[in-house]
C-alpha positions in Angstrom: -39.7 -23.4 -10.4 -38.7 -25.2 -7.3 -37.3 -23.3 -4.2 -33.9 -24.9 -4.7 -33.6 -23.5 -8.3 -34.7 -20.1 -7.2 -32.2 -20.1 -4.4 -29.4 -21.2 -6.8 -30.3 -18.4 -9.2 -30.3 -15.8 -6.3 -26.9 -17.1 -5.0 -25.5 -16.9 -8.6 -26.8 -13.4 -9.1 -25.5 -12.3 -5.7 -22.1 -13.8 -6.5 -21.9 -12.0 -9.8 -23.0 -8.7 -8.1 -20.3 -9.0 -5.4 -17.6 -9.7 -8.0 -18.7 -6.7 -10.1 -18.9 -4.5 -7.0 -15.4 -5.5 -5.8 -14.0 -5.0 -9.3 -15.6 -1.6 -9.5 -14.1 -0.3 -6.3 -10.8 -2.2 -6.4 -7.7 -0.2 -6.6 -7.1 1.2 -10.1 -3.7 2.0 -11.6 -2.5 5.5 -10.7 -1.3 7.3 -13.8 1.1 10.3 -13.3 1.1 12.2 -16.5 2.8 15.4 -15.5 6.0 16.3 -13.7 4.1 18.8 -11.6 2.7 17.9 -8.2 -0.2 15.5 -8.2 -2.4 14.5 -5.3 -4.2 11.1 -5.3 -6.3 9.3 -2.7 -5.7 5.6 -3.1 -7.7 2.8 -1.6 -5.8 0.1 0.3 -7.2 -3.5 0.2 -5.8 -6.6 1.8 -5.1 -9.8 -0.1 -8.7 -10.9 0.3 -9.9 -7.7 -1.4 -11.2 -6.3 1.9 -11.1 -2.5 2.0 -8.7 -1.2 4.8 -8.4 2.5 4.4 -7.9 5.5 2.0 -4.3 6.7 1.8 -3.4 10.1 0.4 -0.3 10.2 -1.8 1.3 13.3 -3.2 3.7 12.9 -6.1 6.2 15.5 -7.4 8.9 14.8 -10.1 12.0 16.9 -10.1 14.4 15.9 -12.8 14.8 12.1 -12.2 13.7 12.1 -8.5 10.1 11.3 -7.7 9.1 12.4 -4.2 6.1 10.7 -2.7 4.5 12.1 0.4 2.6 9.2 2.0 -0.3 10.3 4.1 -1.5 13.8 4.8 -1.1 16.3 7.6 -3.7 15.7 10.3 -5.2 12.6 8.6 -6.3 10.1 11.2 -6.5 6.5 10.1 -9.0 5.5 12.8 -6.4 4.0 15.1 -4.5 2.7 12.0 -0.9 3.2 11.0 0.5 2.7 7.5 4.0 1.0 7.5 6.5 0.7 4.7 10.0 -0.7 4.5 13.2 0.2 2.6 14.4 -3.4 2.4 13.3 -7.0 2.9 13.2 -7.8 6.6 12.2 -10.9 8.6 9.1 -10.3 10.7 10.8 -12.1 13.6 13.8 -9.8 13.3 11.6 -6.7 13.3 9.6 -7.8 16.3 12.8 -8.5 18.3 14.4 -5.2 17.2 11.5 -2.9 18.0 9.4 -3.4 21.3 6.7 -1.0 20.0 5.7 -3.3 17.1 3.8 -6.6 17.3 1.7 -8.6 14.8 -1.5 -10.6 14.9 -1.2 -14.4 14.7 -2.8 -14.5 11.3 -0.3 -11.9 10.0 2.7 -13.8 11.4 1.6 -17.0 9.7 1.1 -15.3 6.3 4.0 -12.9 6.3 7.3 -14.2 7.7 9.1 -11.7 5.4 8.2 -8.1 4.9 8.8 -6.6 1.5 10.2 -3.2 0.7 7.9 -0.4 -0.3 9.2 -0.4 -3.8 8.8 -3.8 -5.5 11.8 -4.8 -7.6 12.1 -2.7 -10.7 15.1 -2.1 -12.9 13.9 1.4 -13.9 13.0 2.7 -10.5 15.1 2.5 -7.3 14.7 3.8 -3.7 16.8 7.0 -3.6 17.4 6.9 0.1 16.8 4.2 2.7 14.9 5.0 5.9 16.8 5.5 9.1 15.4 2.5 11.0 14.6 0.5 7.8 10.9 1.5 8.0 8.5 4.4 8.2 5.3 4.7 10.2 2.6 7.0 9.0 -0.1 7.9 11.5 -1.0 11.7 11.5 1.8 13.3 9.5 2.9 12.5 6.0 6.2 10.8 5.5 8.5 11.2 2.4 9.5 8.5 0.0 12.1 9.3 -2.6 12.5 7.2 -5.8 15.1 7.6 -8.5 13.9 7.1 -12.1 16.7 5.6 -14.1 15.3 5.8 -17.6 14.6 8.3 -20.3 12.0 10.8 -19.0 9.9 10.4 -22.1 9.3 6.7 -21.6 6.4 5.4 -19.4 7.6 3.6 -16.3 5.4 1.3 -14.3 6.2 0.4 -10.7 4.5 -0.9 -7.6 4.4 0.3 -4.0 3.8 -2.1 -1.0 2.2 -1.0 2.2 1.3 -2.7 5.5 -1.3 -1.6 8.1 -1.1 -1.8 11.9 -3.5 -0.9 14.7 -2.9 -0.1 18.3 -3.9 -2.4 21.2 -3.5 -2.3 24.9 0.1 -3.6 24.9 1.6 -2.2 21.6 1.1 1.0 19.7 1.7 -0.9 16.4 0.2 -4.3 15.7 0.6 -5.4 12.1 -2.6 -6.9 10.8 -2.7 -6.5 7.0 -0.5 -6.7 4.0 -2.0 -4.5 1.3 -2.2 -5.3 -2.3 0.5 -3.5 -4.2 -0.4 -0.1 -5.7 0.4 0.1 -9.4 1.7 3.4 -10.6 2.5 4.4 -14.1 4.7 7.5 -14.7 4.3 9.2 -18.1 6.3 12.3 -18.7 6.4 14.3 -21.8 
């Protein structure tokens, strides 16, 4: 075989390996199959499938209210902060409103609008909006309350949207990544 053919085969095999590796470690659907408390460590990836961080989530269903504790006590995100919003917000509006938040140039170009933590769903709604319209999770867990508006015996699938920020010399929170939505299926019996 010629060197070119060998190189092509190596590149093809490397490409297949990378795709399989990403698929193996990409975020899987979280299945909540019990109304009791359930702890899950979920992996956040950006839109290019680059791993960002591991985010602890604790779920607890009480009647039709699903409480989600985002983060964990004392968990450090290596200078990273997880951000989530209770409503759609313009990035420019957020940057003007809060002097502690900034964004990278790449983030600004790709994300003129920030989506709410709960992607639109007729069966699940945000039970209570956040005081400032957003929550920042750095060291301590923050609560998220969702109202399940369907029969408790039916499975419900919904998606949670998170963003990640890092600190720099000027700002404590510089948005740099929009994470892939996390798929969650709630099955109660």
